[in-house]
N, C-alpha and C positions, 0 to 999 in steps of 0.2 A: 505461627506455624510450628507444629510439633512433629518433627520427622523422626521416626524410629530408626534404630540401627539398620543399615543396609537399605534404607528407604530414601526416596527423593521427594523433597518439597520444592516445587518449581513455581515461581511467581513471574509472570510475563507482563511487563508494562510496555505498552506501545504508544507511539505518537498519536495524540488526539487530533481529530478533524476539527475544523473551525467552529462548528455548531454543537460540539459535544462537551458536556459538563461532568465534572467529578463532584463529589460531596464528601465533606468531613463532618462526622456527627458524633455527639455524645448523648448518652441516655441518662435518665434520672437514677436508675439502678440496674443491676445485672439482669433483670428480667427483660429489659429492652422494650418495654411497653410504651414508654412515654419519652419523647425527645426533649432533651435539656437544652442543647445548643447545636446548631448546624450552619454550615456555610457551603454554598454552591460556587464553584469557580472553574475557570478554564485552566487546565494543568498543562503547562509546557515543560516544566522542570520540577520533578518531585522534590528534589533537594532544596529548591528555592521557594516554591509555591506553598508548601505545607507550613513552613516555619511561622510566617506572619499570622496564619489562621490559628495555630496552636497558641501563639502568644496572645492573640486577641481573646481567645477563650479563657486563658488563665487570668486575664485582667478584667473579665466580665462579672456582672452581678450574678449571673447563673452559676459561675464557678464557685463563688463565695456562699451563695444561699442554697444551692442545689434545687432551685425552683425555676421552671421555664419562664422566659421573658419574651422580649421582642425578637430574639435571634432564632426563631423557628419560622420557616417559610410557610405562608398560607397558600402560595401558588408556586410550588416547585417546578423548575424547568424540565424535570424528568419524572417519570412515574416508576416507583419501586415495584419490582416483581416479587410478590409474596406467594405465587402459585407454582412456579416451576420447581420441580424436584431434580436434584442432581444425584448421580450414582454414588454409592458408598465407596470410600477409598479401598484400595486393594494393594497387595504387596507386589511390586513390580517384578522381582525375581521369580516369584511363584507363577506369575502370568507368563513370563518368558519360558520357564521350564515346561509349563503345560502346553505351550505352542512351539517348542523348540524344533521338533521334527519338521513342521511345516515351514518355519522360518529358515532353517538351514537348507531347505530345498530351493532357496532364493526368492521366496514370496515376501510380499509386503502386507502387513496386517495393520488395521486401525486399532490403536490402543483403547480408544473410547468410542465404540460403535453406538450410533444413535444418541450421542451426547447432546443435551439441549443447547449448549453453547456452540455457535456456528462460526466464531471468529478464529478458533484455534483447532488445528488438526494435528494429532500426534500419530505418526506412522513409525512402525518398527519393521526393519528389513534385515534379512539374513543373507549370507553369501554362500556361494559366489553369485553376485548379481550386480547390475549397474542401474542407477537411477539418474535420469537426465531431466533438468528443469530450469526454470527461470525464477529467481528469488525476487518476485515483484515487491514484496515486503521482506523484512529480514527473516532468514531461516536459521534455526538453531539445531546443531547436531550434537548428539551425545553418544559416545561409543560404550555400549554395555559389555561387549565381549569381543576380543580379537582386535583387528586393525581395519581401518578404512582409508581409502585414498580419495581426496577431494581435489578435483581439477577445476580451476577457474580460468579466466581468459589467458593469463600469462604465468600461472604458477600451479604447482601441485603441493598439497599439504597432506602429511601423514597424521592421522588421529589414532592414538593408541587407546587401549582399554582404560576407561575411567576419565578420559579427556573429552573436551567439548570444543566446538568451533562455531562462530557466528558468521554466516554468509551475508554480506551486505545486500541491501535492496538493489533492484535493477541489475542483477548479476546472473548471467548464465552459468550453470554449473553441471558437473558430472560427479556422482558419488559412486565409487566402486567398493563394494563390500567383499573383502577377501574370503576365501573358503573358511567356514567355521566361525565367521564373525557375525555379530548382531548389533545393530545400531538404531538409534532413535533419531527421527527427523521431525522437528516441530515447525509447522508452516502456519503463518497467520494471515488473516484477511480481516482488517478492521471494519469492513462493511457487512460482515456476516450476520450480525444481530440486528441490523437496522430494519425497521418496519418498512414494508413496501409502500412506495409512493404511487399515486394515481398516474403520474407521468414517468414512471420507471425509476431506475437507480442512477443517481448522480455520481460522477467521478470527479473529485477535487484533489488534484495531485500536487503535493508540496514540492516535489522535485522538478516541476515544470513551471514556467512563467505563469503567474495568475492573471486572470482577466481584470480589466480596469473597472468592471461593473460586476454585479452579482449574477454570475452564470457559471456553470460547471465546464470543465474541459470536455466532458463527454457524458452522454446519457444512454443507458441501456434500457430498451423497452421492446417487448414482444419479439425478442430474438434479433433485434437490430441495435446497432451502435450509431448514435448521432454525435458527430464531433464538431464542436464550435470552431469558428474561424481561427486559423493558425497562421502566425507569422514566423519569422526566423528569430524571434526574441528569445534570449536565453533567460534562465532563472534570475540572473543578476541585472536584468533589464537592458543589457547590451544586445546588439543584433549581429547575427552572422551575416556577412556580406556588406557590412557598413564599417569602414575604417577611416578614422580621422587623420588627416594629413598634418604636416608640421605647420602649415599656414592656417589651420583651423577648419579648412573645408573637408567635405566627406567624399570618399570614394565609395560609390554604391555599385555593387556587382549583382546583376540579376541572376546569374548562374549560381553563385554562392547562396543567395537568399532563397532560391528555389530549393536547393539542396537542404538548407536549414529548415525550411517549412516541412519538407517531406520526412526528414529525420525526426523532427518534433512530432509529426503525425505518427510515425512508427513507435515512438516511445509512449505516446498516449494510448495507442491501441494495445500495447503490451500489458497495460494495467487490467485489461479485460481478457487477457489470454489470446488476443488476436494479433494479426500482423497485416502487412500491406496487401497480401493476397486476399484478404477478406473485404477490401474496399470495393463497393459496387457503384458509387457515384461521387464525383467531385465537382466543385465549383471553384474556379480560379478567378481572382480579382487582380487586375493590373492597372496601374495608374497611367501607363503609357503603352498602349497596344502596339503602335507602330514601331517603337524603339525596342521593346522588351519581349514581344511575343516569340520571336525566333529563339532568343537566348533562354527563355523559360522552357520552351519545348525541348531544347537540346538536352537539358538536365532531366526534365520530366520523363523523357523517353528512355533514360537509363534505368528507371525504376519500373516502368509499366510497358506492356505490349498491348497492341490492339486486340489480340486474341483473348488475353486473360486479364487485361487491366480494366479499370472502372469506366463507366460512362463519364463524360466530362462536358462542362460548359465553361467558357471563358468570356468574361465581360470586362469592359473598361470602366473604371470608376474615377471620380474627380480627385479623391484623396483617401488615404488610409489613416489609422489612428496616430501614427508617428511619421514625421517628415522624412525619416530615413528608410521607410518601408516602400518597396517597389511592388511586392506581391503578397497576397494572402490567399489561403485556401480553406474550404470547409469540406467535410466528407461524410458519407454514410457508408457503413460497413455491416456485414453480417456478424453476429456474435457467435463464437464457437461454442 
């Protein structure tokens, strides 16, 4: 990266989804017409995952002979895009100056209008104005001019000119741009460039408990969200509403488990920009209808009303995937 004086060279590396691969590649010469050595790999940590590949290349016959060998994939897991053209770089401060009047009226402008990459959106906002949102994935702030106040759940951060701040994932925030200030907000969506699937878009959420088999937490298709069966399981595989006693027995609480299920549903919906008000149909599975139906309803009714809540079916089942589970739910919602 060659960034000129008063320029910004920003590289954003995001967490990879399970079926996504990176590639490290060397070419025979600077024309880059012929691949010398390449390796496809799942990247969970750049600092750790790149080193063994670089070392393998330096110890290879290709490195010594400069001739391609067996380390060139004949069936790569990804297809390289040679056709898409990206815009030419431009000077950030020149762009800000040319749009300053509009920005200082409190408007938000997209820095890269119609950019072919759909994973990253770079928004520039002026003050005085406020922006409210949820950082489903990480959101990066950079203050170009003046000062901005960022309010999270229980704290307020002042960001001065030339400073930056990273809003964590799954965080509600408010950004207040003070009068005369201009700031940049980089929002990411790692699903943006994925090719459409005939059965819609799958949501595989690393911050939620993963399924025991190969299925997504949620799928979006034709304006609807279909959510897989949800329990009160946490990401660490413990369960809300299941507490082990000193004698080794388990205290199972249907109210707490119902609350855990619905809160997990809320978090999954948030990944698509939806919330519980978008749910149109739910199915509830209980292992003991006589014992737990009333307790489940008592908590369920705190979240939903008959006038505005979803349709619902409740059935008794012989058992659920874990012996500590008393209830599971699945849902269908509209996509905003």
